[in-house]
ZAZA-176096 format. One record per residue: x, y, z of N, C-alpha, C in turn; residue in one letter. Coordinates in steps of 0.05 Angstrom, whole numbers, plus 5000, padded with zeros to 4 digits. Example, Ala and Ser with C-alpha at 12.3 -4.5 7.8 and 13.67 -1.06 7.14 Angstrom:
<sites>
526448865156524649105156526449345156A
525749555142527349795143525850015157S
</sites>
This chain:
<sites>
581176857722582476737718584876907707M
587176987725588977187698590076927685N
591877097658593176837634595476757648L
597076877662598476697673598276547700H
597076617721596476387741594676107724L
592976207695591775967683593975717680K
595975947660598575807660599875627673R
600275657698601375547729601075297724L
596875377723595275077742596174877717L
595374957687594974807668597474677669L
600674857670602574827672603974527702Y
602674557731602174457750600274157747G
598274137730596573937731599173717703I
600673897686601273717662603873567683A
605273737703607373607711607373377740L
603473407750603273127772601672917741L
601772967723601572767707603672547705T
605172707694607972567685609472527713A
609572607727610172477756609272217780A
606572117753604472047774606271657784C
607771597765608571377776611471487785T
612271667799614671737802614471667837A
616071467850616171507887618171627890K
616571717920618771827945620871547954V
622271507958623771307967622971228000E
622170987995621370888023618470858033N
617570978017614871098009612971017982N
610071017986609271017950607671347950N
608471427976607771727960608271897922V
606371917913607872097890608372367884S
610172537870611072597880610772887840T
610573177855611073317834611873577836A
615373727823615473877823615474107811K
615574457830613874667814616774697798Q
616874917784619075037768620875137783P
620675267808622375417833623175107852V
621674897842623374747872626174677857D
626074667827628374647802631774747818Y
630574967811632675267814634375177848V
637175177841638975257856639475477858N
640275607880641675907876644975857888P
645075617889647775627901650275467868Y
648475437848649575337815651675627814M
653975607813656475687805657875797831G
656575937845657575937868661076047880N
663175867863664775697867665375817837I
667576117838668576177809670476057806S
670175927772673375897758674976027760H
675376297771676776537766676276807771L
673876907766673977097778671677127794L
669777287781666877257797665077027784V
664377047815662176737819659376957811P
657176697814653876817829653876787850T
651676917861651076907882649076867894F
647976667907645876587917643576817925P
642376827902640677217907637077137922T
636077227939634377187942631677297938I
630677327926628977707912626577487888H
625177787886622477717870623277737847L
622377707835623477737799623178017785P
624678157777625978437772624978587795N
625778507816624978687843627378867859S
625579117869628079337897629779167901L
628379017920629578877937631278607946L
633778637939635678357944636978287957R
637478127968639977897983641077717982V
642877797992644377477991645377438020Y
646377248028648877218052651477338049P
651877548064655577718056656977538074E
659277348057661377268061662777298037R
665377208046667677388023668177197997R
666476938003664676787977664676527980D
663376387972661976147983662475888006F
666475928003666875798023668075928046T
667876178040667876368069667676328095G
668376248116667676158144664976328156D
664476548151663476718171662176968155K
658776898169657577098167657577378166L
657477568156658277858170654977878162S
653977988197651478048206649477808174G
646678088175644577978159644378248140L
643378148108643578328093641578448098P
639878768093637978778087637878928063L
638578948034637879058011641579087995I
641078917977643778877963642879127937I
644779407934643479507916643479487884T
644779297881646679307860647878917849S
646678867830647678617823650878627838H
651878427858653378337868655078547882R
653078767891654278917898654178847934G
655278957956654678927980652379017995S
650779018024649878988033649379368048S
647379488035646879818044646779788074A
644079698091644479628104644679328123F
645379368154645479078161645479078187N
643978888194642578718216643378508223L
644378488261646178338273644578368301S
642678128297642577888328644677888343P
644577948370646577848390645877778424Y
647677588432646877578455649677488464Q
650277688491653177548499653477818511G
656077898514656278228541656778438522S
655678638534654678878516656779088511K
658278978524661279258522662579058490N
661778878479662978648473662278798436E
659278908445657778868415659279118397I
659079008370659579188353658779178331S
657979458305657579418283656279248267P
657779038258657878808246658478678266V
656478498274658078168292658277948261V
659277858266661977668241660177388253H
659777168238657476918250658576648239Y
659276448266659376268246657376008243S
656275978217653975848206653775578208Y
652075538200650875198190647975158192D
646674988161645174858164643675108139N
644675328128644475428113641875358089E
639675468081637575378061636475588055K
636175598026636975798004634375767985L
632675947984631875967965631576187952T
629676197919629976497911627676717924P
626376617934624276697957624276717986Y
626776508008626276448033629676328040S
629476448067632476388073632076198105Y
633976038114634075988135637576008140Y
637876098172640275968176640775918202V
644175678205642275768245646475818245Y
645776038265648876218284649576028302L
650675778291652075588315652475698337D
655375848332655675998368654776098373D
652676278355650776348375647876398387A
647376168372645675988385643376068372E
643076178345641476338331639676228311I
637076218320635976138286635276418277D
635176438243633976568230632276528197V
630476608200629576558178627476858163D
628076818142627877048122626277038098F
622977228103622077248070622077458068G
621877508033621477728021619177847999L
618678097995615778207984618378327958S
616778517944618478697921620178917935H
619279057954620779337966620879227997Q
620479038003619779118037620878688038S
621078698080621178388074621678338107A
622078078117621978048147624077878158M
624677768176625677738190625377528217Y
624677348229624577238247626777128261E
627877198289630177148293629676958319I
630876628323629876618352632576598370A
632676698391634776728414634276458433F
636376208430636776058442638775998461N
638476198479641176248500640176408530K
640476368540638576558574640676708570D
639877068553642377278563640177418549E
640777658550639877868536640477918513E
639378028496638578048462638778308458A
639878288435640378598419639978518382Y
639878738376639278728350640279028341L
642778988329644379128314643579328291V
642579508283642579628251643779798251L
646179748227647579918221648180068190N
647380318195647280408164650380388136S
652580228150655580368131656180638132R
653980778124654480988116652781158111S
651981268134649881458128647681508163G
645781468163645181578185642181398199E
643181268222640981208233639181228255M
636081208256635281378277632881238291N
632481228317629681058325627481388347W
626381328338623481498351621881308363D
621281148380620980958402619380818385G
619080748362617480458360618980398328K
619780458320621780468290623880598288A
626680498272629880488268628680618240V
629680818227629980918211631681028198S
633081008181635481108166634981088137G
637881198129638581258100641781138098F
643281098067645781108064646381168045Q
648681328050648881448018650681237999N
650081287971650481097948652981327933L
652981247908654381447893652681557881A
654181847872652482057850650282097865N
649182167890648382327904645082137903N
645181917906642281757908644181627941T
641381657941639581467981638981237972K
639581037991637480897998636080758023V
634180868027632380918057632480728064Y
630680588090629980408100628480588121M
626080388131623880418153624380068162Y
624480088180623879818207622079848229M
620579578227619279628256619179308270E
620079208293620479038305618579028330V
616478748323613378708333614078778360E
616578568372616778628401618978938407E
617279048435618379348441620679218454A
622379378446626179368467625379518496P
626879378515627079538540627579758539S
629779868521632780028526633479978496T
634980268484636180348459637780528467T
640680448447642580658455643480678418F
645280748413647080818394651180708397T
650880648368654680638363654880818350I
657480948364658081208340660881238335Q
663381098329666081238327666580968350D
664980728342667080518362666180498386N
663980808395662880778418660880808437A
659780668442656780748449655781018464Q
653681048453652581398467649281308469V
648281288500644981448495644481608483E
643381548450642481708437641081648422A
639281848406636081718392636381748354A
639781778347640481868319643281778309K
644281718301646681588296648781658266A
650381808257650181818235653981838227S
654481698208656981738201658281418192G
660481328184662581118183660080868212R
659080668197657780408209656180598230N
654580828227653680858253650580628250A
650380598278649480458279647680378306A
645580328310642280418334641680138347I
642980038360641879708379639579758399V
637979528402634979558414636679288433L
635979398451636679168478633879028491E
633578798494630678678500631578498524Y
630378418541630778238560631777958559P
632877858581633877548576630677428581Q
629377388577626377268569625677238536S
627177368527626877408505627377238485T
625177078468626576758457625676838423K
624677058418624277098385623077388385K
624277498357623577718353622377748326L
620877938312619777848279619878208276H
621278158252622678438243621378438224V
620178728215619278768179620779068177R
621079048154622879218139621579298101Y
622079558107621079678073624179768070G
625379818039627479968028625580218009I
626680398004626580637985628480707965S
628680847945630381057939628781277943F
627881217951624381547947625481707972I
624681668003624681818019624381528048D
624981508071623081428095620881308088V
618781588092617081478087615881298066A
616881268055615781098020616380808029Q
619280828045620580578058617680558083A
616480588096615680618116613380458094K
611580678087608380578062609480268049K
612080348031612879928028612979748046N
614379808066613279568096610379528096M
608279818092605479708103603679618083Q
605079638073603279428043604279268040R
607279078041606278838033607078678056E
608378748074609178548095608178628120V
605778768129605178828149602978668159E
603778528177600778478190601178078187G
603778008167603577738160605577598165K
605277408174607177138188609677068162N
611377018173614276928156613176718136I
610676488141610476348126608876438107A
606976638107604576758084607676918066A
608477028075611277218059612577008043I
612776748048614976578040612776378014Q
610876368024608376238009608676417985S
607776707985607076877961609176897948T
611876887956614276897941614176647920G
613576367933613976167929612176167888K
609476267899607676367880609076547862D
609776737866609876867844613276757828V
614576657844616676617832615876327813W
614176077815612975887800610376117775N
610076347784609176387754611076527739E
612376687745614376737720616876457714A
617276307727618876027722616275847705L
613875987700612775727696611275847669G
612576047661612576197633613076037603R
614975847614617075597601616875367623I
614975107602615274857606616674707597A
617774487620619274347598619774037615V
619673757600619573487607621673407594N
622173187608623572977579626373017584G
627473137599629873237605630373067634G
633873097638633972977664634973107688S
634773087714633473257734635573467733E
637873357731640173567731639573797707D
638473647684639473867658636073987659D
633773957682631574117690632274367707Q
634674327737635474487746637574667731T
639174597720640074767702638374967691V
637174867667634774997659633675277679F
632775177702630575307715632075567730Y
635575357743636475607747637575807727T
639275657705638675937690637176237687S
634275937682631976217675632376367710L
631576327730631076477759633376777754Y
636476577735637676847739636377107718R
635477007695635177157678633277407698C
631477387711629977487740632077697750F
633977677748635177797775635778107764E
636078187743637078357733634978517699R
633578727702634678957715632279057733P
632079197743630879147766628379457767V
625879397780624279587783623779767797C
624579977793624880207819622280357819I
620380317811618280557818615980397847S
615580617860614280597890612580677887E
610180497882606980707885606880917866D
607680827840607381027815609481277811G
611781217826613181507837616981257831R
618581337810621081337837623881507823Y
625581537843627681627845629581567823Y
630081817812631481797785634881897791S
637181757790639981827794640681917770A
638181907744640881967728639482297720F
637982487739637682727737637582757772D
637882537782637882677813633982757820G
632882667807629882787822627782567823S
625282567833624182487835621282457826V
620482217800618782297778616782127785H
613782187770612581977772612181757748E
611181527747612581407734610581367705D
607581437706605981537687604181277681K
604981047689603480847694605380667677G
608380777666610480487658613080517681K
612980287698614880177714617380287708P
619680407718621480387710623680297712F
625380137703627479967704630180127707Y
632679917721634479997717636879757732T
638779827722640879647736641579347705D
641579577690641579247661643879387653D
646179137646648379237632648879067607W
648379317595646979267567648879037548I
651579187550653779037531653678707533W
652278647563651678367569649178267560D
647078307573644878377565642978287533S
644278497513643378507489642778287473Y
645378067474645077807461644477677462R
641577637486640677377487638477467509A
638477517531637177617554635377877547H
636478087536633278247517631378107505H
632777897475630177727462629377477478P
630377407502629077197513626177297526L
626977627545625177747545621677827533R
622577977506621777917485619177727480V
619777477488618177117482617777217495L
617177267532616177167554615677317563I
615777577566614877827580615178047573D
614678037541614078367523612678657541P
611278557554609978877570612778917586K
614278757602615578877600618778987597K
618078767581621478977557620779157550E
617979267533617279477531618479717547E
616679677572616279817591620579917608N
622379637602625579747612626179837581I
624179817554626980077533625780387536I
623080317543621980537552624280767573N
624680587595626080667610628180847598S
630180637589631980807579632081007557F
629980987543629181247535628581417538V
627081507577626181647598629481687597T
631481497607634381657617636181747604M
635381737573636681917562635982187559A
633182157561631582457569633382587592E
632482477617634182597638636582637646Q
638882437628641782617621642882857615M
644582897624645383247612645683237575D
645582957568646282977545644782707528N
642682747508641082537506642382327484F
643382167510644081927496644381667510W
644081457497640981167503644181017517M
643380927548644680887570646580677558P
648680587564649880417564650880157587T
650880297612650380097636648380277653F
646080317655644380347677644980267695P
645580327714644880387745643880407768E
642380307794641680577804642780737811I
644980757817645881107805646781207791T
645881267767646181237740646581057717G
648881147696649481077679653181057673D
654880817689655980737688657880757669S
656980767639658380727612660580657614R
660480417630661680177621662479987595R
664879807596665279687566665379757541M
665379577522666179827486663079837485N
662679957467660180037452657880097458S
655980157440652980297443650780087441N
650479797457648579647444646379707451H
645679827475641379967461641079957444G
642380077429640779927396639379817392V
640679527398640379297387637779147403A
638079247433635479147435633279327424S
633379567423631579667411630379677377V
632079587369630779407350629279217345I
630978957360630378777360626478747371D
626278877394624078907399621778977377A
622179287372620579257353620379077331Y
622078987322622378767293619778637310R
619978497328618378297333616278387362K
615678637346611878727347611878877374G
613778977390613679047412613479377394L
611479527405610779767407610079977440R
610879947443610580067481612180207485G
613580427469616680547472616380797438F
617181037450617481107420619481117405D
618981007385620680907369622981047356L
621481367353623681607344624881687364E
623981717387625381887406627781587414K
627681307419630381137417632081237394A
630981167358633081217356634581497350Y
632681717354635082007367637181997389E
635781747406638481727435640281667417A
638981357401641181117409643281237383C
642781377366643581637339646081737358K
645281887376646282037392648782017405A
648381727426650181557442652181457415G
652881377386653981247378656881517363I
654081737351656181887338656882207351T
655882257382655982517398658482447419E
656582167424658982077454661581967434K
663281997450666081777453666381537447T
667281447424666981067420669380997450L
670581087455672081017475671780877493A
672180637504670880497525671180517552P
668780597565669380657592669280947591W
666781047580668281427577664581467564S
664081627592662181807581661982077563G
665082197558665882417553664282457517K
664382757505664282777479666282567460P
664882647426666882467413669282687410A
671282537405672782827404675482547379G
678082677376680082597366679182277353E
679282177361679481937362676481797339L
674981967350671381927336672582037310D
673782267310673382427284675282147265Q
675982017274678681987260676981587250F
674781427260672781377264671681517236Y
670481647241668881747223669281897192K
671981807192673681847161673681657163D
676281517176676781307160675380997167K
674181077185672980737185673980497204G
675180627215676780387240677980537271Y
677780427286679380647309682880537303I
684480637301686880657302687180557326P
688880317322692080257346693480337353A
694680297368698180487377699680217379L
701580317371704480147359705580117397R
706879777403707579817437709980027432D
709580167459711980277468710380577453G
708180627435707680967437704881037456E
705681297458704081377485701081447475E
699981457488696681517480696081787489E
694581937478695282217487692182367480T
689582127474687682207476685882267506I
685482437511684282467534681882327545P
680082167523678082037523677981677535E
680781647524681581437519681881317569V
680781147574681981007597684180837601H
686080957628687980947624689080617624N
686180477644686780197640685480067624F
683280077607680779937595681679977559E
684180317553684680337537683580287512R
683880317479682980387459680480117453R
681179937456680579597438679379647416Q
681179787404680679817371678579717354P
680179467343678579287337676079147358V
675379217374672979107393670779327392A
671679517392670379767382668879797344V
670979747334671779807306668079597293T
669079317310666979137301663979187316L
664779207355661579287346660079557351G
661779827333660579937321658979977309T
660679807282659079727254657179507273S
656879327283654479297285652079427290Y
653079647320650879847335650180017306D
651480047281650380277255648580037238E
648779737239645979647230644279527242W
644279687266642479617280641179957271C
643080187278642480467264639480477245L
641480407225640680307211637180127193A
636779897215634679827211632379977234Q
632980187241630680347252630080477225I
632680607226631280867198630280767185A
630380487182628780427156626480327163K
625280297192622880287201621180507208E
622080817208621480997213622281217181L
623581017154622381187135624881327127G
626681307142628481527146631681387117K
630681377087632281287085634581307079T
635781647092638481697069640381557104E
638681627126639981577144640181197137D
638681167127638180797123641680667103Y
641680957089643980777067646580937079E
646181067099648881237109650081057131Y
648480887144648280687173648380477154F
647480307132649180077120650880137111M
652680257100654180277085657480337112K
657280497127658180437155657580147168R
655380017174656579717184657679547169S
658679707147661679427137663979537143L
664179717167667079737168669379607181N
667479367190669379217195671679097176Y
669979097148671779007129674579127134R
674979437142677079597141679179417161N
678679187175681079087196681478937197I
679978707166680178487159683278407145Y
683878187162686678167155686677877134N
686477917112685977727089688077487083E
690377537099693077267096692977217114Q
691177277140690677067167689077017172T
686977107164684077067163681577187186G
683177357192683377577230682077817233F
681877867240681578177249683278277256F
684478467238687678567257687678827259H
688378957286689279237292691179407273P
690179667268691879767242691980027254K
694480137252695180447266694980677251D
694280897262692981097238694481177218K
695681097203698081017178695980897165N
694080697180692380447159694880187157G
697280227171698679987174698079767190K
697279497174697179317208699279337218F
700079257255701179267275701978917264I
703878977266705378687264708278687274E
710278447284709778257285707178267298P
705778077305703478117318701977717332F
701077717354700877467371697577487369D
696277347367692877287359692477317392Y
693377097403691777087427693977187447V
695877327448697377517463697777827470F
697577867440698178147441695978257450A
696178517459695278767477694678757506G
696578707518697578687554694078537569G
694078697587692478537593689178507593M
688078357584686278247577685878327539G
688378437531688478467509687078717496A
686778887518684778947518686179377493R
689579307494690579507470689679357448G
688479207442687379147419683679057417Y
684078837435681378717427679578857457Y
678278647470677178687501676178527511G
677378447532677578147549677977877537E
677077837518677077607497680177897470N
681577417472683177627443682077537408N
683477537403683077597374680977327356A
682677117373680376887367677076867375W
676776927392674477137393672777247381I
675177407376673577687361674377667331Y
674977447325674677337295671477267293R
670277227301667677117287664477467302W
665877717309663477937319663078077301D
660577877275659878037267656777987255V
656277967283653777827283652377847258Q
651578047250649778317224650078247202H
652178137197653077997168654777747165N
653477617175655577287182654877187141V
654777297127655877207103656277267096K
657477517092659477697089661877607100D
662177517124664077427136665677147128L
662876937125664176777108665576777083I
664377027072665277167039667977147048S
668477347069672477387080673477197073L
672277087085674376767096674476617083M
673776637056674176447020671376217031G
669076307042666876027034666475897053G
664775737059664875557076666275377081N
667475257074669475077077672675137093E
672375417088674175517108672575637125N
670375757130670475857152669575587171F
667675447162667975187184671375087195V
673275077182675775037177676575197206K
675575457205677275607222675475597256N
673575517246671575497275671975247293L
672875007275673774867283677274837288D
679275017281681175177291681075187319D
679375367316679275497348678375447372M
677075127364676375017389678774837388F
681374727371682474617378685374737378N
685574967388687775217380688775117414A
690975057411692575087446691975387458S
693075387488692275637499694975797488L
697175607489700175777479701775807501G
700475787520702775787556702075677572R
702575647593699875437614698875547614S
697375537643694275587641693675877667K
696875717671696975957703697776187684Y
700276287666700876457653698176697630S
696076347625694776607600692676737620F
691476577640690076667657690876937675Y
692876917672694277227685694677397673A
694177337639694777647622689877557611Q
689177417609686577357599684177227621L
684177457639682077307665680477187662P
678377327642676177407630676077147610D
678277017599678476817572677176557590H
675776457608676176227617674076087608T
672775847613671175707602673075437579G
674975507576676975407556676275237538N
674875157517675674957494676675077469V
679174947476681975137453682075467468G
682075517432682475817448678775997444Q
677175737448673475887457673975947487F
672676097497671876107512668076267527S
667276027540663975947549663876097562M
666076307572666076487601665376787601A
664776807569664677167568662977177539N
660177497543658977317537659077397499E
662377597486661677587458663177227440P
662977007458663176777452659676627453S
658276817452655076647461653476507420L
655676767413653676637388655376427374H
657576377373659176287349658776037362I
658075837377657175587363655375507347P
653675757341651575697321651875827297Y
655275917290655876047266655875797250L
655175527252656875327236653775287219Y
651575427230648575357218649575467173N
650875707192650075857169653075727131Y
653775627150656475477124655675207120A
652975077126652774857121653074677138G
653674667159653874397175652974447204Q
650674477195649374527218649574327244P
650074087247650573777248652773857277W
654874057271656574127290656174357308K
654474437300652574637323650674527344T
649974327332648174097354649873967364Q
652873857356654073797378655273987395K
656273997382658074387404655574477427R
653274537416651874627438651374447467I
651974177451650874017486653873887492H
656073907479657273917500659574227506S
658374457508659174597512657574647536L
655074517538652274677562652474447583I
654074257574654174007584658473957601G
658174167599661674077613661974317617E
660974637612661074847634657974967651W
656174847637653274897653651974607669F
653074637699652874447710651874427739R
650074337746648674287773650874337794N
651774487806653974397815655274697829D
657074677847658474927855659675097833L
660974937815663375107796661275127765M
658375137768656875017751656875177730G
657975447727658475647713660675747708V
661575797677663975837669665176077676P
663876317688665576537688663676747693G
664276987699662077227702659677207691D
657677067709654577017688653877307682E
653477527701652377767694648577857696D
648677657708645977597721643677667698G
644577487687642377367667643277357639G
645977527634647677657611648577327598G
649277177609649976927600647276737603M
646376717631644176487635642576537612S
641976697594638976657582640676587547A
643676447555644476307528643876097535F
643375917564643075657569640775707571V
639075867578635375817570635575827539V
635375897525635075847499636675717481F
639175567494640375357477638375127489S
638375027505636974807518634174787517Q
633075017503630275057491630574877458L
633274987451632874847412634475137404G
633975217410633575597380634775687390F
637075927392638076217399639076437379Y
637176687387637376947368639976957365P
642076927348644877047336644877267335V
642577457323642877787305641177857323T
641377977345638978097349638378407335P
635778437335634878667315635278547280G
634578287283633678097266631377957272S
629677787257627277647263628577307265T
631477367260632277117256632876887284E
631476677290633176477299634476217292Y
636476107309638975867294636775767313N
636475427293636675247308639675147322I
639175027341641474827358640174547359G
639374487388638874177393637674197417S
635274047419633874167444635373957479P
635473997491635273807518633173727533F
630973737522628773617532626473517521F
624673367513622373187494620673417490E
620673467509616973807503618073917520N
618374247505618174457518614774627506S
615374837517613275007515613475297525V
614575427506615275757520612475877512V
610775967531609576127543608976397529H
608376517494608276727489607076927500L
608077227511606477477520604077517510G
603777387488601577447470599377307470N
598977057499596876857500598176537488G
599476587475599676387444602776257450N
603075937447604775767453606175727438D
609775687440611175687424611475337424F
611775147411612674917430615374687410K
616674617426618374517412618574137417I
618274047402618173797407620873557402V
621773427414624273307407622973027403A
622172827382622272627381624372377382K
623672117385625271907402628672087416N
627372327429628472467449631472217469F
633472237464635572097496638072427496S
639872287519641072527514642872467501E
643472217484645472067462643772267429S
640872207442640772337413639872617413N
642672687404643072997397642473157372K
641872937355642773107318640773007309Y
639573227300636573297281636673107258I
635472927251634172747223632972777207Q
630273057221628673177202626773297225S
626173487210625273637227622173787212A
620173867226617574117215617174247227K
615974527213614474707226612874707224L
611674857241608074847244607074687220N
607974487218606374077201608274157168G
609374357174610774317152614374187152K
614174057126616974037122619574307120E
621274097142623374417146625574367139W
627774417125630074367119632674587113N
631874737143632774947145633675067175K
636975067187637075077210635775397226P
634175527211633675797219630775717223F
629075877229626975987235626576327236F
623676457235624076707235621776737257S
621576937272620377057292617177057279H
616577137267614377137253612176867251D
614676627245613376417240611276277268D
612976337292612176267316610476347329I
610576707327609776937334606276897345K
603976757330603376767337601576437336D
603376357360604576057361604875857333G
606475657350606875427332607975167346G
609775047326610574827337613174777320V
615274717340617274587323618574297324L
617274187314617673817309621173757298E
623273627315625573527315624573177306L
625873087297625772847300629372817298E
629772627320633372647345633972367329M
637472367332637171987328640772167344G
642971897343644671967360647271987341D
647171977310649672007296647972177276K
649972387276649072617249647572607228A
645772707206645172727191645773027177N
647872977160650573127148648173257123K
645473227127645073307102642373597103S
643373447126639273697141639973937136W
639474147125639474407135642474567126G
642574337104646374467100645774567075A
644174587057643674737041643075077052A
643075117071641575337078640675627072A
644475597058645276007043646175867022L
</sites>
């Protein structure tokens, strides 16, 4: 019995024991939920302003992902049935539309009224009520199955649409491809268990007797007699070719029925989610926890297929040499908590992901660590180059399944040879030379024209955000150099990791943009300056959020602000500051800066570490208070239960860590901050076979304050612990109470 299966069995026994007194209403049958039963994929499907979560059906980190295609959760129509979503929150590459009715009214995509939708991470059912069609779906890693039941006594049709590509019928199967960006194609191979009576194509909105269709909305139509009541559709997906898509289908779903596929999917999810076991919290807290953990398995995706993968980074098919290849990872979001979580619960996968990053760098024209690697290559979005943080974080925590020397060279080149200008993959230029010489990115004054070609016309320079982010990146470079014995590099990058000081305004206590002459831009508004998304100076968030963006040297930030008392006052002020305008006006300019508590934004990743900063200034009780209030307010088991763009695990990992009771403020350091747990007992099954347990004694919803603590049996009076303290297993015991013990952990620094 493998380790994870054994853990899953033990977890199920524990849940059954805990649930032995639980009764189902109106009868006396005891019940127990498995981890996947707590997942609510609809949580957050209605956004507060920008991008919602999507109810994604997929297996953990797998190539094949789908979700119902509609304009948003409240959309009244389904646009056909999806076959694969090629990127997180993207649209379907292929579309399947079952249809009964007039042959002359068939369209490439049928829009359905629907009802009784039931969706889990591994299955989907929907009733297309006007059409009177039942749809059941189950999937594996690279293939899936639809079971479609027709309830009208009319001829039946299946319409398969490539969106933009080519579709073929060979007498037995439908195959084809869709063109994506950057010379990348996704291929599909589909067999229907029941043979059609005839087939035809739709091309240029006309029905044609042909076996092949290409172009926009090219579609193959399979026609079935009036007696047809049920169709069984199996298909495979590939980024390599149609032949590989067929192999994927045969390997995973051929000969299996929908129930078996769904049952296997459920087992896979229980194994993955069962790597962390929690109990003792409310039903809603467990739902928020396991739903957040499910989100952490949506990206990145493994695109190895039978030991091969297509890489858009060089346009070639490669052997993976036993190391699965992963992509679709938005590192600007995920380095903060998503990667550190995987280090704990799935270190082998994290090694393969970092190895994939290094391989991408080797495959691209320039040996630069990627920043936003996607199916179609590196999109170079956002600011800074935070892949370096995931490299050093993994290495410092004992992971060795990648070449640190190569990773260092790729990270170093990505930071020093590629431009620091946001959303750009161009080589370093004038802006970067200025940063190298002066230690900050210069800001433009109002009305000053942009002349540097590397700068994106909408994203702008983001000078404060880039200066702060690069200071952290260079600290990470210094730590890797230290591990490699590169003393000169270590000292050079450590000095440069203090560049944030160059834009600190001692008079105001904020990081403040400077012009090319070294003068602060004045007058200045720390809420609204910088135009749309504050991008002229910051990036998506305003100065109140970037005030704390010194993850790697919080002690020095406290010193810059004049000590613990002022530091805490500044934190408190942020949570209490007015928006300064109406919500309408505020969000019209700062649409990413939602989930507000004062000027704090729970909806964007640069904010995630901020509630933990009280720990560094002698008031950890305020961290405990903030974590409970923030998660209680903004992460809930309902349709609006996520405050902003969740980024496929980038934000959800914060919830997972925080509900467990600790958080990695500084990826690249081995230190974790203690917060306040949401459960009486939690067990993190570490990837090395050991367990880290968090025990909250005297636990209740109101008892959120730590009164005393023990770590591995020893009295513990500081709000931090090291990865080394738990890597071989350990126990954090917390005595909880309903009022703050303001002396616990107060003398930490």
